[in-house]
PABAZA-852641 format. One line per 5 residues: number of its first residue (from 1); their letters; for each residue x, y, z of N, C-alpha, C. Coordinates in steps of 0.001 Angstrom, whole numbers, m for minus. Example, Ala and Ser with C-alpha at 12.3 -4.5 7.8 and 13.67 -1.06 7.14 Angstrom:
BEGIN
1	as	13190,m5690,7800,12300,m4500,7800,13200,m3300,7800  12850,m2250,7080,13670,m1060,7140,12900,30,7870
END
This chain:
BEGIN
1	mkkia	m38484,26920,m205160,m37097,27212,m204942,m36856,28716,m204913  m37575,29437,m205827,m37429,30881,m205863,m37921,31496,m204558  m38972,30889,m203972,m39504,31422,m202718,m38463,31283,m201602  m37752,30150,m201584,m36735,29931,m200551,m35589,30921,m200727  m35163,31149,m201965,m34086,32093,m202228,m34509,33499,m201826
6	alsil	m35734,33877,m202152,m36231,35211,m201800,m36328,35350,m200281  m36774,34289,m199628,m36899,34312,m198180,m35527,34446,m197514  m34529,33701,m198020,m33205,33793,m197423,m32573,35159,m197671  m32841,35789,m198822,m32335,37139,m199078,m33011,38119,m198130  m34305,37939,m197899,m35052,38802,m196996,m34510,38672,m195561
11	vffss	m34239,37432,m195115,m33686,37202,m193784,m32303,37840,m193676  m31493,37681,m194714,m30155,38251,m194713,m30221,39770,m194568  m31074,40419,m195368,m31164,41875,m195321,m31784,42355,m194009  m32750,41605,m193470,m33337,42045,m192209,m32348,41873,m191069  m31538,40821,m191106,m30593,40622,m190016,m29487,41661,m190060
16	crffd	m29198,42209,m191204,m28165,43229,m191302,m28599,44518,m190605  m29911,44730,m190464,m30380,45933,m189808,m29915,45996,m188352  m29728,44842,m187746,m29302,44814,m186357,m27866,45324,m186195  m27115,45345,m187250,m25726,45795,m187186,m25552,47227,m187667  m26666,47878,m188011,m26586,49246,m188500,m26174,50224,m187405
21	gqvpn	m26498,49930,m186147,m26223,50843,m185037,m24732,51052,m184834  m24421,52175,m184253,m23038,52532,m183969,m22503,51640,m182842  m21325,51092,m183008,m20685,50317,m181961,m20172,51305,m180917  m20529,51078,m179626,m20102,52041,m178602,m18579,52112,m178511  m18102,53302,m178270,m16677,53531,m178120,m16238,52962,m176769
26	eeell	m15212,52149,m176781,m14724,51487,m175570,m14299,52502,m174513  m13631,53550,m174918,m13170,54586,m173988,m14351,55315,m173352  m15393,55607,m174162,m16581,56276,m173629,m17277,55398,m172597  m17384,54107,m172883,m17997,53174,m171932,m17203,53124,m170632  m15894,53090,m170753,m15036,53054,m169566,m15220,54323,m168740
31	qkrlk	m15198,55477,m169368,m15358,56745,m168656,m16722,56833,m167980  m17745,56340,m168657,m19091,56344,m168079,m19118,55468,m166830  m18534,54290,m166909,m18518,53367,m165764,m17703,53938,m164607  m16571,54572,m164915,m15731,55165,m163875,m16473,56277,m163129  m17328,57014,m163835,m18108,58067,m163194,m19194,57488,m162291
36	einwk	m19677,56298,m162594,m20723,55657,m161798,m20199,55095,m160475  m18904,54821,m160402,m18320,54188,m159217,m18122,55221,m158120  m18545,54872,m156903,m18314,55720,m155727,m16928,55371,m155201  m15961,56227,m155455,m14570,55944,m155103,m14280,56169,m153626  m15215,56755,m152900,m14995,57028,m151478,m15435,55868,m150585
41	evssy	m16038,54870,m151160,m16531,53747,m150373,m16148,52431,m151049  m15804,51441,m150226,m15451,50134,m150765,m16713,49319,m151017  m16605,48336,m151884,m17735,47433,m152144,m17929,46481,m150972  m16814,46031,m150398,m16871,45190,m149205,m15693,45544,m148307  m15940,45539,m147008,m14915,45887,m146024,m13996,44697,m145785
46	ptiae	m12856,44938,m145142,m11998,43802,m144784,m12803,42841,m143909  m12400,41586,m143915,m13120,40620,m143099,m12169,39604,m142498  m12668,38933,m141507,m11921,37916,m140769,m12828,36692,m140700  m12261,35523,m140503,m13021,34270,m140562,m14276,34283,m139690  m14207,34878,m138508,m15359,34895,m137598,m16553,35653,m138169
51	cdaii	m16324,36482,m139173,m17392,37311,m139747,m17843,36835,m141125  m17251,35773,m141628,m17534,35328,m142993,m18996,34972,m143254  m19692,34440,m142265,m21074,33993,m142472,m22063,35153,m142549  m21647,36336,m142162,m22544,37497,m142161,m22666,38048,m143575  m23894,38295,m143987,m24138,38771,m145350,m24302,40293,m145400
56	dkqmk	m24999,40866,m144407,m25255,42302,m144376,m23937,43071,m144303  m23752,44039,m145192,m22486,44787,m145299,m22142,45520,m144010  m23101,46237,m143418,m22833,47003,m142200,m22554,46075,m141018  m23306,44990,m140902,m23084,44048,m139806,m21727,43364,m139938  m21336,43072,m141170,m20030,42450,m141407,m18907,43418,m141036
61	kdcff	m19074,44684,m141377,m18095,45718,m141019,m17991,45825,m139497  m19134,45898,m138822,m19144,46000,m137359,m18486,44778,m136718  m18761,43604,m137250,m18157,42369,m136746,m16641,42427,m136899  m16177,42857,m138055,m14734,42936,m138298,m14067,43877,m137299  m14623,45080,m137113,m14027,46037,m136177,m14039,45490,m134753
66	aqmvl	m15140,44869,m134352,m15230,44303,m133000,m14197,43193,m132803  m14029,42338,m133810,m13051,41249,m133718,m11624,41793,m133653  m11348,42831,m134436,m10006,43426,m134424,m9706,44037,m133056  m10671,44759,m132476,m10473,45346,m131147,m10240,44232,m130135  m11034,43183,m130202,m10892,42057,m129278,m9512,41403,m129403
71	liqqk	m9057,41177,m130624,m7742,40565,m130836,m6615,41450,m130294  m6716,42750,m130550,m5687,43674,m130054,m5705,43687,m128527  m6902,43754,m127943,m7003,43739,m126474,m6396,42468,m125897  m6689,41328,m126504,m6151,40061,m126006,m4634,40056,m126070  m4081,40577,m127130,m2629,40589,m127265,m1974,41566,m126290
76	ldldt	m2626,42700,m126046,m2073,43686,m125129,m2311,43308,m123669  m3339,42527,m123396,m3609,42092,m122025,m2511,41178,m121510  m1739,40609,m122421,m629,39748,m122017,507,40568,m121414  454,41856,m121579,1541,42710,m121121,1084,43604,m119980  1972,44421,m119527,1716,45261,m118361,1581,46731,m118717
81	iglly	1157,47035,m119920,1041,48438,m120328,121,49194,m119374  m1009,48579,m119022,m1953,49230,m118120,m1372,49500,m116753  m492,48636,m116282,132,48838,m114966,1285,49826,m115047  2073,49735,m116092,3207,50642,m116244,2770,52075,m116555  1702,52186,m117320,1236,53494,m117773,m264,53612,m117507
86	pemdt	m654,53775,m116235,m2077,53797,m115897,m2841,54968,m116516  m2143,55993,m116955,m2811,57126,m117593,m3370,56769,m118968  m2936,55640,m119497,m3430,55200,m120807,m4564,54191,m120607  m5786,54663,m120715,m6897,53727,m120608,m7405,53309,m121980  m7112,54132,m122983,m7517,53830,m124361,m6386,54243,m125298
91	iqfkv	m6119,53401,m126263,m5129,53730,m127287,m5821,53644,m128643  m5655,54678,m129423,m6160,54663,m130803,m5114,53984,m131678  m5551,53066,m132502,m4654,52403,m133440,m5066,52756,m134859  m4101,53272,m135615,m4331,53429,m137046,m3951,52088,m137658  m4949,51398,m138217,m4743,50069,m138770,m4844,50161,m140288
96	tvfsn	m3853,49616,m140954,m3877,49552,m142411,m3951,48087,m142813  m4967,47755,m143604,m5089,46408,m144173,m4740,46571,m145642  m3601,46025,m146027,m3133,46161,m147402,m3858,45179,m148320  m3820,45463,m149600,m4513,44629,m150575,m3961,43204,m150630  m2751,42988,m150116,m2168,41643,m150087,m2426,40934,m148749
101	sslkf	m3341,41486,m147935,m3764,40935,m146639,m2790,41205,m145496  m1711,41917,m145732,m807,42222,m144625,m1380,43389,m143810  m937,43477,m142553,m1445,44482,m141626,m329,45396,m141148  m698,46629,m140830,240,47565,m140220,m517,48284,m139105  84,48308,m137919,m516,48977,m136771,337,50182,m136396
106	epqip	m301,51312,m136235,386,52522,m135799,m350,53056,m134579  177,52739,m133378,m491,53236,m132169,m363,54749,m132078  m1466,55387,m131759,m1492,56830,m131558,m1397,57028,m130045  m180,57027,m129533,71,56973,m128093,m174,58337,m127454  m1102,58383,m126482,m1479,59658,m125859,m631,60030,m124646
111	idgad	662,59866,m124742,1542,60201,m123624,2170,61551,m123908  1985,62467,m122968,2594,63786,m123113,4032,63744,m122626  4872,64485,m123277,6229,64637,m122768,7219,63639,m123291  7750,62836,m122390,8936,62004,m122615,8853,61134,m123870  9746,61437,m124788,9838,60638,m126009,10287,59216,m125710
116	ltrik	11107,59044,m124695,11582,57715,m124330,10419,56833,m123896  9488,57381,m123138,8305,56635,m122716,7479,56238,m123931  7298,57162,m124826,6533,56897,m126053,7194,55767,m126845  8507,55811,m126942,9248,54772,m127682,9093,53420,m126999  9157,53386,m125664,9012,52125,m124931,7627,51519,m125140
121	vdsii	6602,52349,m125000,5228,51869,m125170,5023,51384,m126602  5493,52163,m127547,5376,51789,m128955,6073,50452,m129209  7228,50254,m128621,7986,49013,m128777,7223,47819,m128196  6654,47981,m127017,5872,46904,m126392,4681,46539,m127273  3986,47562,m127742,2787,47328,m128565,3150,46616,m129860
126	rarlv	4167,47091,m130537,4558,46476,m131813,5011,45028,m131629  5659,44730,m130509,6098,43356,m130242,4897,42430,m130022  3824,42967,m129469,2634,42154,m129171,1715,41961,m130373  1683,42914,m131263,721,42867,m132363,1279,42111,m133571  1506,40831,m133353,1993,39941,m134412,1105,38693,m134440
131	dfpki	1261,37900,m135471,546,36626,m135611,m974,36772,m135566  m1484,37686,m136352,m2931,37838,m136469,m3476,36801,m137437  m4730,36408,m137253,m5327,35492,m138237,m5427,36182,m139600  m5640,35400,m140628,m5709,35950,m141989,m6873,36934,m142105  m6555,38075,m142648,m7540,39122,m142895,m7721,39226,m144404
136	epaqk	m8973,39157,m144834,m9259,39381,m146259,m9381,40883,m146459  m8667,41432,m147440,m8710,42889,m147632,m10070,43356,m148149  m10293,44650,m148024,m11495,45247,m148593,m11435,45092,m150109  m12599,45223,m150726,m12638,45117,m152186,m13420,46285,m152765  m12975,46690,m153916,m13659,47725,m154692,m13889,47154,m156069
141	egvpv	m15155,46939,m156397,m15503,46361,m157706,m14805,45019,m157933  m14663,44224,m156861,m14061,42901,m156968,m12547,42867,m156927  m11906,44022,m156757,m10448,44107,m156725,m10006,44418,m155290  m9074,43635,m154717,m8589,43928,m153371,m7941,45303,m153314  m8274,46062,m152262,m7728,47411,m152094,m7212,47585,m150669
146	ttqfl	m6351,48558,m150490,m5815,48889,m149177,m6789,49832,m148471  m7037,49553,m147186,m7900,50423,m146390,m7187,50787,m145096  m7618,51894,m144521,m7017,52355,m143277,m8139,52907,m142395  m8047,52616,m141094,m9070,53078,m140173,m8481,53210,m138779  m9199,53931,m137914,m8791,54104,m136521,m9650,53213,m135636
151	lpvii	m8986,52496,m134739,m9688,51640,m133775,m9345,52092,m132362  m10335,52450,m131560,m10057,52749,m130162,m10035,51441,m129371  m8952,51199,m128654,m8806,49967,m127883,m8656,50332,m126413  m9565,49800,m125598,m9527,50056,m124161,m8526,49095,m123532  m7613,49646,m122748,m6591,48852,m122072,m7171,48356,m120752
156	dmtk	m7160,47054,m120554,m7690,46452,m119336,m6668,46601,m118224  m6995,47402,m117217,m6043,47666,m116135,m6309,46786,m114920  m7214,45817,m115034,m7525,44955,m113911,m6601,43747,m113830  m5757,43547,m114815,m4896,42369,m114828,m3568,42650,m114203
END
């Protein structure tokens, strides 16, 4: 019986050694982790259903951009922008994908001069760029974040 008591005291004292170390400071751990994160790059880019099966990060990003350009082209091909304004063969779009999956398009219209023309083109474009499929926002460390990028869209003037 004495051997069992001595053994249990020995186990108790040896197990206490594991708790001798300093408990890490929560704030220090947080600051260390924040320094490790690359804040200039997202963990995953926005995505669309057509790109969901792709695992490679760069290929998924390329797929998303290609799908977005295709969708914008399809929506703009329904209109006569290319015929009305043949000088516009490409329009840059500043696209914002918000963390709540909503989209904002800001056409960077390359028309010199007349503000009225710019307003008309902008109005046509904004009217067409609605009803997009669901876009999953980019993520940073598993948290949805807002991203913004420029997409060059070629206007099809053959229609």
